[in-house]
C-alpha positions in Angstrom: 82.3 117.8 44.3 80.1 115.4 42.3 79.6 111.7 42.4 82.4 109.9 40.5 81.5 108.8 37.1 82.3 105.1 36.5 82.3 105.6 32.8 84.9 108.4 32.9 87.8 107.8 30.5 85.8 105.2 28.5 84.2 105.6 25.1 80.9 105.7 26.8 81.7 108.7 28.9 79.3 111.6 28.2 80.5 115.2 28.2 78.7 118.5 27.5 80.5 118.9 24.1 79.0 115.5 23.0 75.5 117.2 22.8 74.3 118.7 19.6 70.8 120.1 19.8 68.4 119.3 16.9 66.9 122.3 15.3 64.0 122.9 12.8 61.4 125.3 11.6 59.4 124.1 14.6 61.2 122.9 17.7 61.7 119.1 17.2 60.6 118.4 20.9 57.3 120.2 20.7 56.3 123.2 22.8 56.9 124.1 26.5 53.9 123.9 28.8 53.0 125.5 32.1 50.1 125.6 34.5 48.8 128.3 36.8 49.4 126.0 40.0 53.2 125.8 39.3 53.4 122.9 37.0 55.2 122.8 33.7 57.2 120.6 31.3 59.5 121.0 28.4 61.9 118.9 26.3 65.1 119.1 24.3 66.2 116.9 21.4 69.7 116.4 20.4 72.0 114.2 18.3 74.7 112.2 20.1 77.1 109.4 19.2 75.4 106.0 19.8 78.4 104.8 21.7 77.8 107.4 24.4 74.0 106.7 25.0 74.6 105.0 28.5 76.7 107.9 29.6 74.1 110.4 28.2 71.3 108.9 30.3 73.3 109.0 33.5 74.6 112.5 32.8 71.1 113.9 32.2 69.3 112.2 35.2 72.0 112.3 37.8 73.2 109.6 40.1 74.5 109.2 43.7 76.9 107.1 45.6 78.1 107.1 49.3 81.8 107.0 49.7 84.5 107.4 52.2 87.5 109.6 51.2 90.7 108.9 53.3 89.7 108.7 56.9 86.6 110.7 56.5 83.1 109.3 57.4 81.0 108.0 54.6 79.0 110.6 52.8 76.8 111.0 49.8 78.2 112.4 46.5 75.6 113.6 44.0 75.5 114.5 40.4 72.4 116.4 39.9 69.8 116.1 37.1 70.4 118.6 34.3 68.5 121.9 34.6 66.7 123.2 31.4 68.9 126.0 29.9 65.9 128.4 29.7 63.5 127.3 32.3 65.7 127.1 35.4 63.0 125.6 37.6 62.7 122.6 35.4 65.0 119.6 35.7 65.5 116.4 33.8 63.0 113.7 34.8 63.2 111.3 31.9 65.4 110.6 28.9 65.2 108.6 25.7 67.3 107.6 22.8 66.7 106.2 19.3 69.7 104.8 17.4 70.0 105.4 13.6 72.7 105.3 10.9 73.9 101.6 11.3 77.5 100.8 11.0 77.3 98.5 8.0 76.0 95.0 9.0 78.3 94.5 11.9 77.3 93.5 15.3 78.9 94.4 18.6 79.0 92.6 22.0 76.6 93.6 24.6 78.0 95.5 27.4 75.7 94.3 30.0 77.2 92.4 32.9 74.2 90.2 33.0 75.6 87.8 30.6 73.3 85.0 31.4 70.1 86.9 30.4 71.5 89.2 27.7 71.5 88.8 24.1 75.1 87.8 22.9 75.3 90.8 20.6 73.3 93.6 19.1 73.5 96.1 16.1 75.9 98.8 16.0 74.9 102.4 15.1 76.7 105.6 14.6 74.3 108.1 16.0 71.3 108.4 18.2 68.4 110.9 18.6 68.4 111.8 22.3 65.5 113.4 24.2 65.4 115.0 27.6 62.1 115.6 29.4 62.1 118.4 32.0 59.7 118.8 34.9 59.5 121.0 38.0 62.2 120.8 40.5 60.6 119.0 43.6 63.4 119.7 46.1 66.8 121.4 46.6 69.7 120.2 44.5 72.4 121.6 46.8 76.0 120.7 45.8 78.0 118.4 48.1 80.4 121.3 49.0 77.4 123.6 49.9 75.9 121.4 52.6 76.7 122.6 56.1 78.6 120.1 58.3 76.7 118.6 61.4 78.6 117.1 64.2 77.2 114.4 66.3 79.3 114.8 69.4 80.5 112.3 72.0 78.5 112.8 75.1 79.4 109.5 76.6 83.2 109.1 76.0 82.4 105.8 74.2 83.2 106.9 70.7 85.0 109.8 68.9 82.0 111.5 67.4 81.3 112.0 63.8 80.7 115.0 61.3 78.4 114.5 58.5 76.8 116.6 55.7 73.3 117.9 56.5 71.7 115.6 53.9 68.2 116.6 55.1 68.7 120.0 53.3 68.6 118.4 49.8 66.5 115.9 47.8 64.1 116.4 50.7 60.7 117.7 51.3 58.8 118.4 54.6 55.1 118.0 55.1 53.2 118.9 58.1 49.7 117.5 58.9 47.4 118.3 61.8 46.8 115.8 64.4 45.1 115.9 67.8 45.9 113.7 70.9 44.0 113.5 74.2 45.3 113.4 77.7 42.9 112.3 80.5 43.7 114.3 83.6 43.0 112.8 87.1 42.1 114.9 90.0 41.5 117.9 87.9 38.0 119.5 88.1 37.0 122.5 86.1 34.8 125.2 87.8 32.1 127.3 86.2 33.3 130.9 86.3 30.2 132.7 85.1 26.4 132.8 85.6 24.5 133.2 88.8 26.0 132.0 92.0 25.8 128.2 92.1 23.8 128.3 88.9 26.4 127.4 87.7 29.1 129.8 88.8 31.4 128.3 91.4 30.2 124.7 90.9 32.2 121.9 89.5 32.0 120.6 85.9 30.9 117.0 86.4 32.5 115.1 83.5 36.1 113.7 83.6 38.6 116.3 82.3 40.4 115.5 79.0 42.9 117.9 77.7 43.3 118.3 73.9 46.8 118.2 72.7 47.8 119.5 69.2 50.7 117.1 68.0 51.1 117.6 64.3 52.7 114.9 62.2 55.8 115.9 60.5 56.8 113.8 57.5 60.4 114.3 56.1 60.9 112.5 52.7 64.4 112.1 51.2 64.6 110.9 47.7 67.2 108.8 45.7 69.1 107.4 48.6 71.4 104.4 47.7 70.8 101.1 49.4 74.2 100.9 51.0 73.6 104.2 52.7 70.7 102.8 54.6 71.4 99.1 55.0 74.6 97.4 56.3 75.6 94.6 53.9 72.7 92.2 53.0 71.1 92.6 56.4 67.9 94.0 55.1 67.6 96.1 58.3 67.9 99.9 58.2 70.1 100.0 61.4 69.9 103.8 62.1 66.0 103.8 61.5 65.6 101.0 63.9 67.8 102.6 66.5 65.8 105.7 66.6 62.3 104.3 66.9 60.2 105.7 69.7 62.7 108.2 70.8 62.7 111.9 71.0 65.3 114.4 69.5 68.4 114.7 71.7 69.5 117.9 70.1 68.1 120.8 67.9 67.5 119.6 64.5 66.3 121.4 61.3 64.7 124.1 63.4 63.0 121.9 65.9 64.2 122.2 69.5 65.7 119.1 71.3 62.9 117.0 72.7 60.1 118.2 70.5 60.3 115.5 67.9 59.2 111.9 68.6 60.4 109.5 65.8 57.5 107.3 64.9 59.1 105.2 62.1 59.8 105.4 58.3 58.0 104.3 55.2 60.8 103.0 52.8 60.1 102.6 49.1 62.7 101.1 46.8 63.1 101.3 43.0 65.6 99.4 40.9 68.4 101.6 39.7 68.2 100.8 36.0 71.4 102.8 35.2 73.5 101.2 37.8 77.3 101.0 37.0 80.2 99.4 38.8 79.9 99.0 42.5 76.8 101.3 42.8 73.9 100.1 44.9 71.2 98.3 42.8 68.4 100.1 44.6 67.4 103.7 45.1 65.2 104.4 48.0 62.6 107.0 48.9 62.4 107.1 52.7 59.6 109.1 54.5 60.7 109.8 58.1 57.6 110.4 60.4 57.7 112.5 63.5 55.2 113.7 66.0 55.9 117.4 67.0 55.0 118.6 70.5 56.2 121.7 72.3 53.8 122.6 75.1 54.1 125.7 77.2 56.8 125.3 79.8 56.6 126.1 83.5 57.8 129.3 85.1 60.8 129.4 87.5 62.1 132.5 89.3 59.9 134.5 87.1 61.2 133.1 83.8 59.8 130.5 81.5 62.2 127.5 81.8 64.0 127.3 78.4 65.5 123.8 78.5 64.1 120.2 78.3 61.2 121.0 76.0 58.9 118.6 74.2 57.4 115.2 74.7 59.1 114.5 78.1 57.2 117.2 79.8 54.1 116.5 82.0 51.3 118.9 83.0 51.2 120.3 86.5 47.6 120.7 87.7 48.4 123.1 90.6 48.1 122.9 94.3 44.6 122.2 95.7 43.0 123.2 98.9 42.6 119.9 100.9 39.3 121.0 102.2 37.5 122.3 99.2 39.5 120.7 96.4 39.7 124.1 94.7 42.9 125.3 93.1 45.1 127.4 95.2 44.9 131.0 94.0 48.0 132.5 92.7 49.8 129.3 91.3 51.0 130.7 88.0 52.1 127.2 86.8 48.8 125.6 86.9 48.4 123.9 83.5 52.0 124.4 82.5 54.3 121.6 81.6 57.5 120.5 83.3 60.3 118.0 82.5 59.8 114.8 84.5 62.0 111.8 85.0 61.6 108.3 86.6 63.5 109.4 89.7 62.7 113.1 89.9 66.3 114.0 89.4 67.1 116.3 86.4 69.6 113.7 85.4 67.2 110.8 85.7 65.9 108.6 83.0 62.9 110.2 81.2 59.9 108.4 79.9 61.2 108.6 76.3 64.8 107.9 75.5 66.8 110.4 73.4 68.2 110.1 69.9 70.0 112.5 67.6 67.8 112.7 64.6 70.6 113.6 62.3 71.8 110.0 62.6 68.9 109.1 60.3 70.8 110.8 57.4 74.1 109.3 58.2 75.5 106.3 56.3 75.1 103.2 58.4 78.8 102.4 58.1 79.7 105.6 60.1 80.2 105.4 63.9 76.9 105.8 65.9 76.4 107.6 69.2 75.7 105.0 72.0 
């Protein structure tokens, strides 16, 4: 299903049959262009009824709303930008229209709802020259019905759970950047293992031990999110973003195991939705969700690597030490491996970092939330 069209049934509704492509000895829109690094652009020019110009812009560029149907949770409904009929990896990025063939000398009332700032009337034309610019598709345009459902269950008995579409699978790009962190390890001394005896083999490395940790930064950016999807009323606060700050992933999400993602925050950029109609949000948002990824080597128990409780809430075990020599006890296979740790030592105890289901970042703020 697609986003509902607020112009449907009106004289401004645009339909595929309302487009008539302009032709000539040479293509009226100019040539198609491509580059070796994957870029490209193309354009089409057509003739449409001037009354349908507003509908044309929205039809070509696409739009989105978040709605609740029946007793279902709020979910995004998207109408995608048009794809080029020949170059299927190009989608509409901009449109233009130039009116011509005036209807006599008559004027018509402006349709803008901003009556206090709009001109009282403007000229009426019969036709318009319409242009669609196409550029590379930057992300997936999956249809509403093709998104798999994701259920945020009720682990606490405090709410009924909610099932939402996996919005992070469309209009979204993933970028991974390297980052190194450091962990100073107390009571850990490295011992030289080669060279002549005591020169330096068998002697301690004298500097403090610092372990280098590879914790790449993952940035997940979702485009064209309506404001009412992110903000409750006029609060100006992105509730779900704020709830997840500083927490680790409670469940597996988008290929990352539970516990391996730490939510650092989000960069939010808004743009005025110039083609807004009806009750649509006046703002479209580009949101970059930022995570730290960490999945250290887990410890071994009963001869098997522990498969659970991975990620940021694990701490390194430095191994048993001989109380006399301070040397590591030979045969401790877990020396240097990581184990889940809590404030009480109980598996059910409170870990250093709280847990949060990252899928809730892509749930409408009006939906129920997991406590």
